N, CA, C and O of each residue as an XYZ file, in Angstrom:
552
protein
N     -29.921    -12.889     17.972
C     -30.307    -14.100     18.810
C     -30.739    -15.334     18.713
O     -30.947    -16.232     19.529
N     -30.863    -15.198     17.298
C     -31.479    -16.946     16.983
C     -29.967    -17.840     17.433
O     -30.000    -18.895     18.066
N     -28.490    -17.068     16.887
C     -27.441    -17.650     17.214
C     -26.667    -17.978     18.959
O     -25.770    -18.662     19.451
N     -27.607    -17.087     19.341
C     -27.519    -17.819     21.179
C     -28.141    -18.584     21.197
O     -27.646    -19.667     21.507
N     -29.477    -18.535     20.912
C     -30.429    -19.676     21.808
C     -29.703    -20.929     21.034
O     -29.794    -21.913     21.769
N     -28.911    -21.295     19.630
C     -28.339    -22.209     18.936
C     -26.997    -22.482     20.080
O     -26.660    -23.590     20.498
N     -26.394    -21.232     20.420
C     -25.437    -21.801     21.214
C     -25.580    -22.341     22.045
O     -24.812    -23.225     22.422
N     -26.883    -21.909     22.767
C     -27.298    -22.354     23.639
C     -28.010    -24.101     24.178
O     -27.830    -24.847     25.141
N     -28.671    -24.124     23.200
C     -29.169    -25.182     22.758
C     -27.695    -26.250     22.794
O     -27.317    -27.254     23.399
N     -27.443    -25.785     22.272
C     -25.376    -27.104     21.012
C     -25.220    -26.966     22.980
O     -25.630    -28.032     23.439
N     -24.898    -26.277     23.802
C     -24.307    -26.294     24.624
C     -24.878    -27.726     25.703
O     -24.350    -28.792     26.019
N     -26.205    -27.072     26.025
C     -26.828    -27.925     26.689
C     -27.080    -29.526     26.043
O     -27.799    -30.306     26.669
N     -26.484    -29.904     24.858
C     -27.060    -31.018     24.514
C     -25.503    -31.189     24.277
O     -25.496    -32.244     23.642
N     -24.545    -30.908     24.364
C     -23.232    -31.504     24.647
C     -23.431    -31.724     26.072
O     -23.626    -32.939     26.111
N     -23.500    -31.309     27.220
C     -23.338    -31.533     28.667
C     -23.951    -32.732     28.802
O     -23.379    -33.709     29.285
N     -25.600    -32.741     28.230
C     -26.597    -34.061     28.361
C     -25.607    -35.807     28.090
O     -25.607    -36.836     28.765
N     -24.798    -35.386     26.663
C     -23.982    -36.527     25.985
C     -23.237    -36.634     26.516
O     -23.114    -37.805     26.873
N     -22.131    -35.683     27.045
C     -21.184    -36.180     27.885
C     -21.654    -36.391     29.032
O     -21.324    -37.564     29.206
N     -22.130    -36.112     29.830
C     -22.767    -36.426     30.792
C     -23.733    -38.076     31.232
O     -24.021    -38.511     32.347
N     -24.039    -38.686     29.783
C     -24.436    -39.709     29.619
C     -23.096    -40.794     29.200
O     -22.910    -41.980     29.473
N     -22.290    -39.802     28.423
C     -21.049    -41.169     28.709
C     -20.012    -41.522     29.809
O     -19.127    -42.354     30.006
N     -20.535    -40.545     30.373
C     -19.233    -40.358     31.423
C     -20.163    -41.145     32.755
O     -19.497    -41.515     33.721
N     -21.475    -41.351     32.774
C     -22.195    -42.719     33.426
C     -21.761    -43.283     33.043
O     -20.899    -43.769     33.776
N     -21.803    -43.923     31.445
C     -21.179    -45.350     31.400
C     -20.007    -45.544     30.589
O     -19.873    -45.968     29.442
N     -19.292    -45.186     31.343
C     -17.852    -44.741     31.692
C     -16.908    -46.311     31.497
O     -15.845    -46.456     30.893
N     -17.556    -47.143     32.083
C     -16.614    -48.855     32.184
C     -16.888    -49.154     31.200
O     -15.946    -49.598     30.543
N     -18.510    -49.106     30.369
C     -18.402    -49.907     29.324
C     -17.860    -48.652     27.810
O     -17.916    -49.200     26.709
N     -17.708    -48.164     27.805
C     -17.429    -47.628     26.914
C     -15.805    -47.423     26.558
O     -15.376    -47.440     25.404
N     -14.827    -47.190     27.966
C     -13.399    -48.004     28.107
C     -14.221    -49.410     27.823
O     -14.427    -49.589     29.023
N     -14.550    -49.999     27.505
C     -13.989    -51.458     27.316
C     -14.484    -51.234     25.873
O     -13.813    -51.735     24.971
N     -15.225    -50.763     25.667
C     -15.657    -50.733     23.806
C     -14.524    -50.411     23.083
O     -14.133    -51.062     22.114
N     -13.840    -49.158     23.648
C     -12.758    -48.427     22.917
C     -12.300    -49.425     22.898
O     -12.626    -50.157     21.964
N     -11.349    -49.923     23.895
C     -10.469    -50.908     24.163
C     -10.615    -52.354     23.171
O      -9.705    -52.742     22.438
N     -11.448    -52.787     23.263
C     -11.976    -54.101     22.496
C     -11.754    -53.640     20.894
O     -11.193    -54.322     20.036
N     -12.179    -52.671     20.765
C     -12.197    -52.182     18.868
C     -10.654    -51.770     19.026
O      -9.938    -51.925     18.037
N     -10.256    -51.403     19.868
C      -8.796    -50.961     19.296
C      -7.469    -52.712     19.508
O      -6.372    -52.708     18.949
N      -7.809    -53.573     20.116
C      -7.127    -54.779     20.245
C      -7.577    -55.088     18.864
O      -6.751    -55.061     17.951
N      -8.971    -55.415     18.611
C      -9.122    -56.149     17.274
C      -8.961    -55.495     16.071
O      -8.993    -56.020     14.958
N      -8.764    -54.164     16.369
C      -8.072    -53.439     14.943
C      -6.618    -53.383     15.059
O      -6.064    -52.819     14.115
N      -6.038    -53.727     15.772
C      -4.598    -54.243     15.879
C      -3.854    -55.409     15.058
O      -2.930    -55.565     14.260
N      -5.159    -56.363     15.984
C      -4.724    -58.080     15.268
C      -5.546    -58.203     14.238
O      -6.274    -59.192     14.147
N      -5.547    -57.075     13.182
C      -5.938    -57.086     11.835
C      -7.877    -57.427     11.435
O      -8.271    -58.377     10.758
N      -8.687    -56.464     12.016
C      -9.693    -56.865     11.863
C     -10.447    -56.165     11.318
O     -10.593    -55.271     12.151
N     -11.086    -55.905     10.444
C     -11.813    -54.936      9.721
C     -12.195    -53.983     10.346
O     -11.684    -54.105     11.459
N     -13.136    -52.573     10.300
C     -13.922    -51.594     10.616
C     -14.997    -52.350     11.181
O     -14.850    -52.231     12.397
N     -16.028    -53.085     10.949
C     -17.638    -53.862     10.837
C     -16.978    -54.621     12.088
O     -17.245    -54.142     13.190
N     -15.785    -56.240     12.025
C     -15.819    -56.834     12.975
C     -14.934    -55.742     14.437
O     -15.245    -55.990     15.602
N     -14.221    -54.976     14.221
C     -13.582    -54.294     15.559
C     -15.048    -53.338     15.685
O     -15.243    -53.377     16.900
N     -15.869    -52.734     15.250
C     -17.265    -52.318     15.730
C     -18.229    -53.199     16.604
O     -19.008    -52.775     17.458
N     -18.044    -54.423     16.254
C     -18.842    -55.612     16.730
C     -17.548    -55.714     17.854
O     -17.675    -54.809     18.679
N     -16.685    -56.320     18.041
C     -15.783    -56.511     18.964
C     -16.413    -55.225     20.368
O     -17.185    -55.400     21.310
N     -15.615    -53.945     19.884
C     -16.122    -52.912     20.464
C     -17.860    -52.641     21.248
O     -17.852    -51.973     22.282
N     -18.922    -53.036     20.856
C     -20.088    -53.174     21.106
C     -20.673    -54.287     22.047
O     -21.555    -54.117     22.890
N     -19.887    -55.698     21.689
C     -19.860    -56.758     22.251
C     -18.632    -56.589     23.531
O     -18.595    -57.567     24.278
N     -18.109    -55.998     23.704
C     -17.173    -55.896     25.292
C     -18.014    -54.687     25.956
O     -17.965    -54.637     27.185
N     -18.742    -53.756     25.321
C     -19.912    -53.160     26.467
C     -20.822    -53.752     26.728
O     -20.983    -53.595     27.938
N     -21.646    -54.436     26.305
C     -22.589    -55.013     26.638
C     -22.148    -56.004     27.327
O     -22.150    -55.501     28.450
N     -21.624    -57.466     27.505
C     -20.896    -57.938     27.958
C     -20.336    -57.000     29.683
O     -20.593    -57.632     30.708
N     -19.767    -55.866     29.824
C     -19.578    -54.981     30.824
C     -20.586    -55.363     31.753
O     -20.470    -55.985     32.809
N     -21.738    -54.826     31.114
C     -22.748    -54.189     31.376
C     -23.428    -55.440     32.271
O     -23.962    -55.249     33.364
N     -23.287    -57.094     31.453
C     -24.523    -57.623     31.475
C     -23.387    -58.151     33.398
O     -23.875    -58.330     34.514
N     -21.912    -58.226     32.975
C     -21.334    -58.721     34.019
C     -21.875    -58.004     35.470
O     -22.088    -58.665     36.486
N     -22.028    -56.766     35.389
C     -22.172    -56.454     36.690
C     -23.418    -56.267     36.672
O     -23.865    -56.043     37.797
N     -24.436    -56.264     35.564
C     -26.004    -56.562     36.106
C     -25.804    -57.870     36.833
O     -26.213    -58.052     37.980
N     -25.238    -58.664     36.207
C     -25.624    -60.217     36.448
C     -24.955    -60.799     38.131
O     -25.393    -61.700     38.847
N     -23.855    -59.948     38.334
C     -22.965    -60.072     40.345
C     -24.374    -58.975     40.614
O     -24.778    -59.215     41.751
N     -25.186    -57.940     39.997
C     -25.959    -57.096     40.917
C     -27.263    -58.250     41.224
O     -27.838    -58.250     42.313
N     -27.550    -59.000     40.364
C     -29.155    -60.216     40.611
C     -28.807    -61.254     41.190
O     -29.680    -61.808     41.859
N     -27.268    -61.952     41.138
C     -27.660    -63.519     41.908
C     -26.679    -63.208     43.208
O     -26.639    -64.073     44.082
N     -25.803    -61.877     43.385
C     -24.915    -62.347     44.413
C     -26.175    -61.670     45.197
O     -26.899    -60.935     44.525
N     -26.529    -61.897     46.765
C     -26.425    -61.395     47.960
C     -26.003    -60.854     48.815
O     -26.549    -60.096     49.617
N     -24.323    -61.410     48.674
C     -23.263    -60.851     49.691
C     -23.334    -59.142     49.527
O     -22.826    -58.756     48.474
N     -23.981    -57.878     50.557
C     -23.599    -56.778     50.103
C     -22.151    -56.074     49.615
O     -22.021    -55.133     48.832
N     -21.179    -56.770     50.271
C     -19.776    -56.426     49.599
C     -19.779    -56.685     48.310
O     -19.583    -55.819     47.456
N     -20.009    -57.936     48.059
C     -19.762    -58.067     46.699
C     -20.503    -57.604     45.775
O     -20.013    -57.535     44.648
N     -21.663    -57.233     45.962
C     -22.286    -56.015     45.031
C     -22.022    -54.599     45.430
O     -22.420    -53.693     44.699
N     -21.365    -54.339     46.559
C     -20.596    -53.022     46.675
C     -19.855    -53.004     45.459
O     -20.150    -52.482     44.384
N     -18.374    -53.959     45.951
C     -17.523    -53.924     44.968
C     -18.189    -54.183     43.272
O     -17.319    -53.961     42.431
N     -19.344    -54.540     42.762
C     -19.106    -54.370     41.323
C     -19.933    -52.920     40.926
O     -19.872    -52.693     39.717
N     -20.559    -52.076     41.575
C     -21.190    -51.048     41.273
C     -19.878    -50.170     41.720
O     -19.684    -49.147     41.063
N     -18.893    -50.501     42.855
C     -17.878    -49.552     42.865
C     -17.141    -49.398     41.460
O     -16.790    -48.478     40.721
N     -17.073    -51.387     41.496
C     -16.017    -51.084     39.847
C     -16.598    -50.519     38.622
O     -15.881    -50.426     37.626
N     -18.348    -49.963     38.574
C     -18.646    -49.104     37.593
C     -18.866    -47.698     37.859
O     -19.273    -46.862     37.052
N     -18.573    -47.533     39.005
C     -18.675    -46.151     39.371
C     -17.468    -44.911     39.554
O     -17.745    -43.723     39.716
N     -16.372    -45.357     39.503
C     -15.287    -45.469     39.641
C     -14.179    -44.866     37.985
O     -13.307    -44.013     37.821
N     -14.490    -45.325     37.576
C     -14.329    -44.535     36.184
C     -14.689    -43.882     35.397
O     -14.199    -43.429     34.363
N     -16.539    -43.731     36.380
C     -17.295    -42.356     36.203
C     -16.940    -41.170     36.578
O     -16.989    -40.112     35.950
N     -16.497    -41.441     37.868
C     -16.347    -40.871     38.571
C     -15.008    -39.667     38.463
O     -14.915    -38.517     38.894
N     -13.909    -40.695     37.547
C     -13.180    -40.107     36.874
C     -13.337    -39.173     35.655
O     -12.741    -38.121     35.422
N     -14.072    -39.665     35.094
C     -14.577    -39.083     33.642
C     -15.420    -37.848     34.022
O     -15.149    -36.860     33.340
N     -16.152    -37.718     34.733
C     -16.967    -36.607     35.407
C     -15.697    -35.494     36.153
O     -15.687    -34.268     36.259
N     -15.062    -36.163     36.427
C     -13.909    -34.719     37.296
C     -12.978    -34.200     35.955
O     -12.263    -33.202     35.867
N     -13.188    -34.977     35.219
C     -11.850    -34.809     34.134
C     -12.669    -33.802     32.996
O     -12.219    -32.850     32.358
N     -13.973    -34.364     33.001
C     -15.210    -33.640     32.031
C     -15.260    -31.989     32.708
O     -15.280    -30.981     32.002
N     -15.272    -31.986     33.891
C     -16.064    -30.523     34.253
C     -14.412    -30.158     34.667
O     -14.530    -28.962     34.935
N     -13.406    -30.384     34.810
C     -11.847    -29.845     35.405
C     -11.386    -29.374     33.578
O     -10.536    -28.624     33.097
N     -12.348    -30.179     33.052
C     -11.583    -29.590     31.396
C     -12.563    -28.646     30.605
O     -12.119    -28.230     29.534
N     -13.679    -28.291     30.925
C     -14.759    -27.422     30.646
C     -13.793    -26.061     31.094
O     -13.166    -25.216     30.456
N     -14.080    -26.392     32.843
C     -13.957    -24.806     33.825
C     -12.947    -24.329     33.637
O     -12.834    -23.127     33.879
N     -11.924    -25.002     33.182
C      -9.770    -24.995     33.377
C      -9.720    -22.823     33.220
O      -9.434    -21.877     33.954
N     -10.289    -23.087     31.530
C      -9.724    -21.831     31.518
C     -10.685    -20.578     32.297
O     -10.321    -19.410     32.157
N     -12.152    -20.962     33.271
C     -12.701    -20.069     33.322
C     -12.471    -19.054     34.799
O     -12.677    -17.890     35.143
N     -11.807    -20.574     35.488
C     -12.010    -20.528     37.107
C      -9.964    -19.963     37.019
O      -9.112    -20.305     36.199
N      -9.858    -19.107     38.137
C      -8.158    -18.883     37.927
C      -7.565    -20.018     39.089
O      -6.582    -20.757     39.052
N      -8.898    -19.749     40.398
C      -8.668    -20.704     41.429
C      -8.300    -21.894     41.608
O      -9.175    -22.651     42.028
N      -6.558    -22.625     41.301
C      -7.290    -24.178     41.676
C      -7.615    -25.293     42.529
O      -7.829    -26.467     42.225
N      -7.616    -24.585     43.918
C      -8.469    -24.571     44.712
C     -10.042    -25.197     44.763
O     -10.540    -26.258     45.139
N     -10.613    -23.746     44.083
C     -11.828    -24.160     43.264
C     -12.043    -25.003     42.463
O     -12.849    -25.900     42.708
N     -11.348    -24.926     41.254
C     -11.203    -25.592     40.035
C     -11.046    -27.108     40.592
O     -11.776    -27.859     39.944
N     -10.269    -27.818     41.657
C     -10.491    -29.127     42.233
C     -11.917    -29.760     43.265
O     -12.434    -30.877     43.293
N     -12.182    -28.668     43.929
C     -13.205    -28.908     44.233
C     -14.583    -28.926     44.098
O     -15.496    -29.463     44.727
N     -14.470    -27.781     42.545
C     -15.756    -28.201     41.413
C     -15.983    -29.454     40.773
O     -17.057    -30.054     40.780
N     -14.689    -29.911     40.091
C     -14.203    -31.522     39.922
C     -14.723    -32.412     40.085
O     -15.420    -33.153     39.391
N     -14.243    -32.384     41.536
C     -14.691    -33.599     42.273
C     -16.040    -33.513     43.167
O     -16.588    -34.483     43.690
N     -16.470    -32.164     43.242
C     -18.032    -32.624     43.448
C     -18.893    -33.113     42.229
O     -19.771    -33.971     42.317
N     -18.515    -32.432     41.036
C     -18.840    -33.008     39.793
C     -18.385    -34.508     39.462
O     -19.108    -35.104     38.665
N     -17.297    -35.179     39.967
C     -17.124    -36.394     39.480
C     -18.372    -37.039     40.567
O     -19.299    -37.666     40.053
N     -18.329    -36.838     42.127
C     -18.813    -37.667     42.807
C     -19.819    -37.189     42.362
O     -19.196    -36.154     42.124
N     -20.829    -36.953     42.010
C     -22.449    -36.264     41.583
C     -22.588    -37.566     40.607
O     -23.206    -38.571     40.957
N     -21.772    -37.394     39.012
C     -21.438    -38.430     38.336
C     -21.444    -39.665     38.915
O     -22.301    -40.549     38.928
N     -20.349    -39.588     39.394
C     -20.114    -41.459     40.163
C     -21.551    -41.917     40.922
O     -21.859    -43.105     41.023
N     -22.530    -40.636     41.530
C     -23.840    -41.500     42.562
C     -24.719    -42.009     41.329
O     -25.219    -43.123     41.177
N     -24.770    -40.954     40.535
C     -25.668    -41.138     39.451
C     -25.969    -42.339     38.739
O     -27.080    -42.775     38.438
N     -24.448    -42.986     38.428
C     -23.872    -44.108     37.976
C     -24.009    -45.042     38.682
O     -24.199    -46.093     38.071
N     -23.990    -45.124     40.055
C     -24.669    -45.695     40.905
C     -25.959    -45.979     41.165
O     -26.136    -47.175     41.401
N     -26.910    -45.314     41.206
C     -28.097    -45.240     41.331
C     -28.997    -46.047     39.276
O     -29.942    -46.763     38.944
N     -28.055    -45.400     38.695
C     -28.412    -45.721     37.121
C     -28.419    -47.782     37.188
O     -29.130    -48.723     36.838
N     -27.211    -47.532     37.830
C     -26.877    -49.222     37.388
C     -27.770    -50.158     38.187
O     -28.372    -51.155     37.787
N     -27.709    -49.446     39.806
C     -28.717    -50.432     40.380
C     -30.121    -50.626     40.319
O     -30.742    -51.625     40.683
N     -30.683    -49.291     39.689
C     -31.652    -49.736     39.002
C     -32.238    -50.413     38.186
O     -33.312    -51.013     38.180
N     -30.710    -50.135     36.857
C     -31.182    -51.385     35.566
C     -31.229    -52.521     35.906
O     -31.889    -53.320     35.241
N     -30.508    -52.932     37.093
C     -29.997    -54.306     37.582
C     -31.320    -55.200     38.441
O     -31.591    -56.398     38.362
N     -32.065    -53.983     39.357
C     -33.449    -54.559     39.929
C     -34.413    -54.152     38.681
O     -35.410    -54.803     38.993
N     -34.654    -53.688     37.825
C     -35.542    -53.568     36.608
C     -35.536    -55.161     36.301
O     -36.427    -56.004     36.395
N     -34.265    -55.234     35.923
C     -33.609    -56.182     34.994
C     -34.506    -58.116     35.502
O     -35.266    -58.848     34.868
N     -33.756    -58.249     37.135
C     -34.621    -59.531     37.800
C     -35.564    -59.591     38.519
O     -35.755    -60.469     39.361
N     -36.428    -58.462     38.225
C     -37.666    -57.960     38.632
C     -39.170    -58.729     38.099
O     -40.257    -58.726     38.676
N     -38.787    -59.369     36.799
C     -39.261    -59.407     35.716
C     -39.603    -61.389     36.099
O     -40.148    -62.097     35.251
């Protein structure tokens, strides 16, 4: 019984971590790309990590700055879409990869993955919009 509860709690923890990483897919991708580029250029582990962290923070700061200073709704929508499209792709891939061995129907699998990607993309937009409003409301 203890192992079953442990497995359930670890599964829930893994899903929460994966959901949070999928919401912030753009900064994670920017961080990984910058760290790989710095490592390939000859930087050490510490400097590659700092470059990755800086790129992630810069990508979030850039989108928040556009949300805070731009009054054009189309520009704000483009900034949010830039942040949300990688989250949608990551959410789709996450759910598709988890459920591909348990669901036989390809149509149902694609619908489930698409729905999950849409939910994760919407939550990424909501989280970023709330973060942008809270930063500039002070």
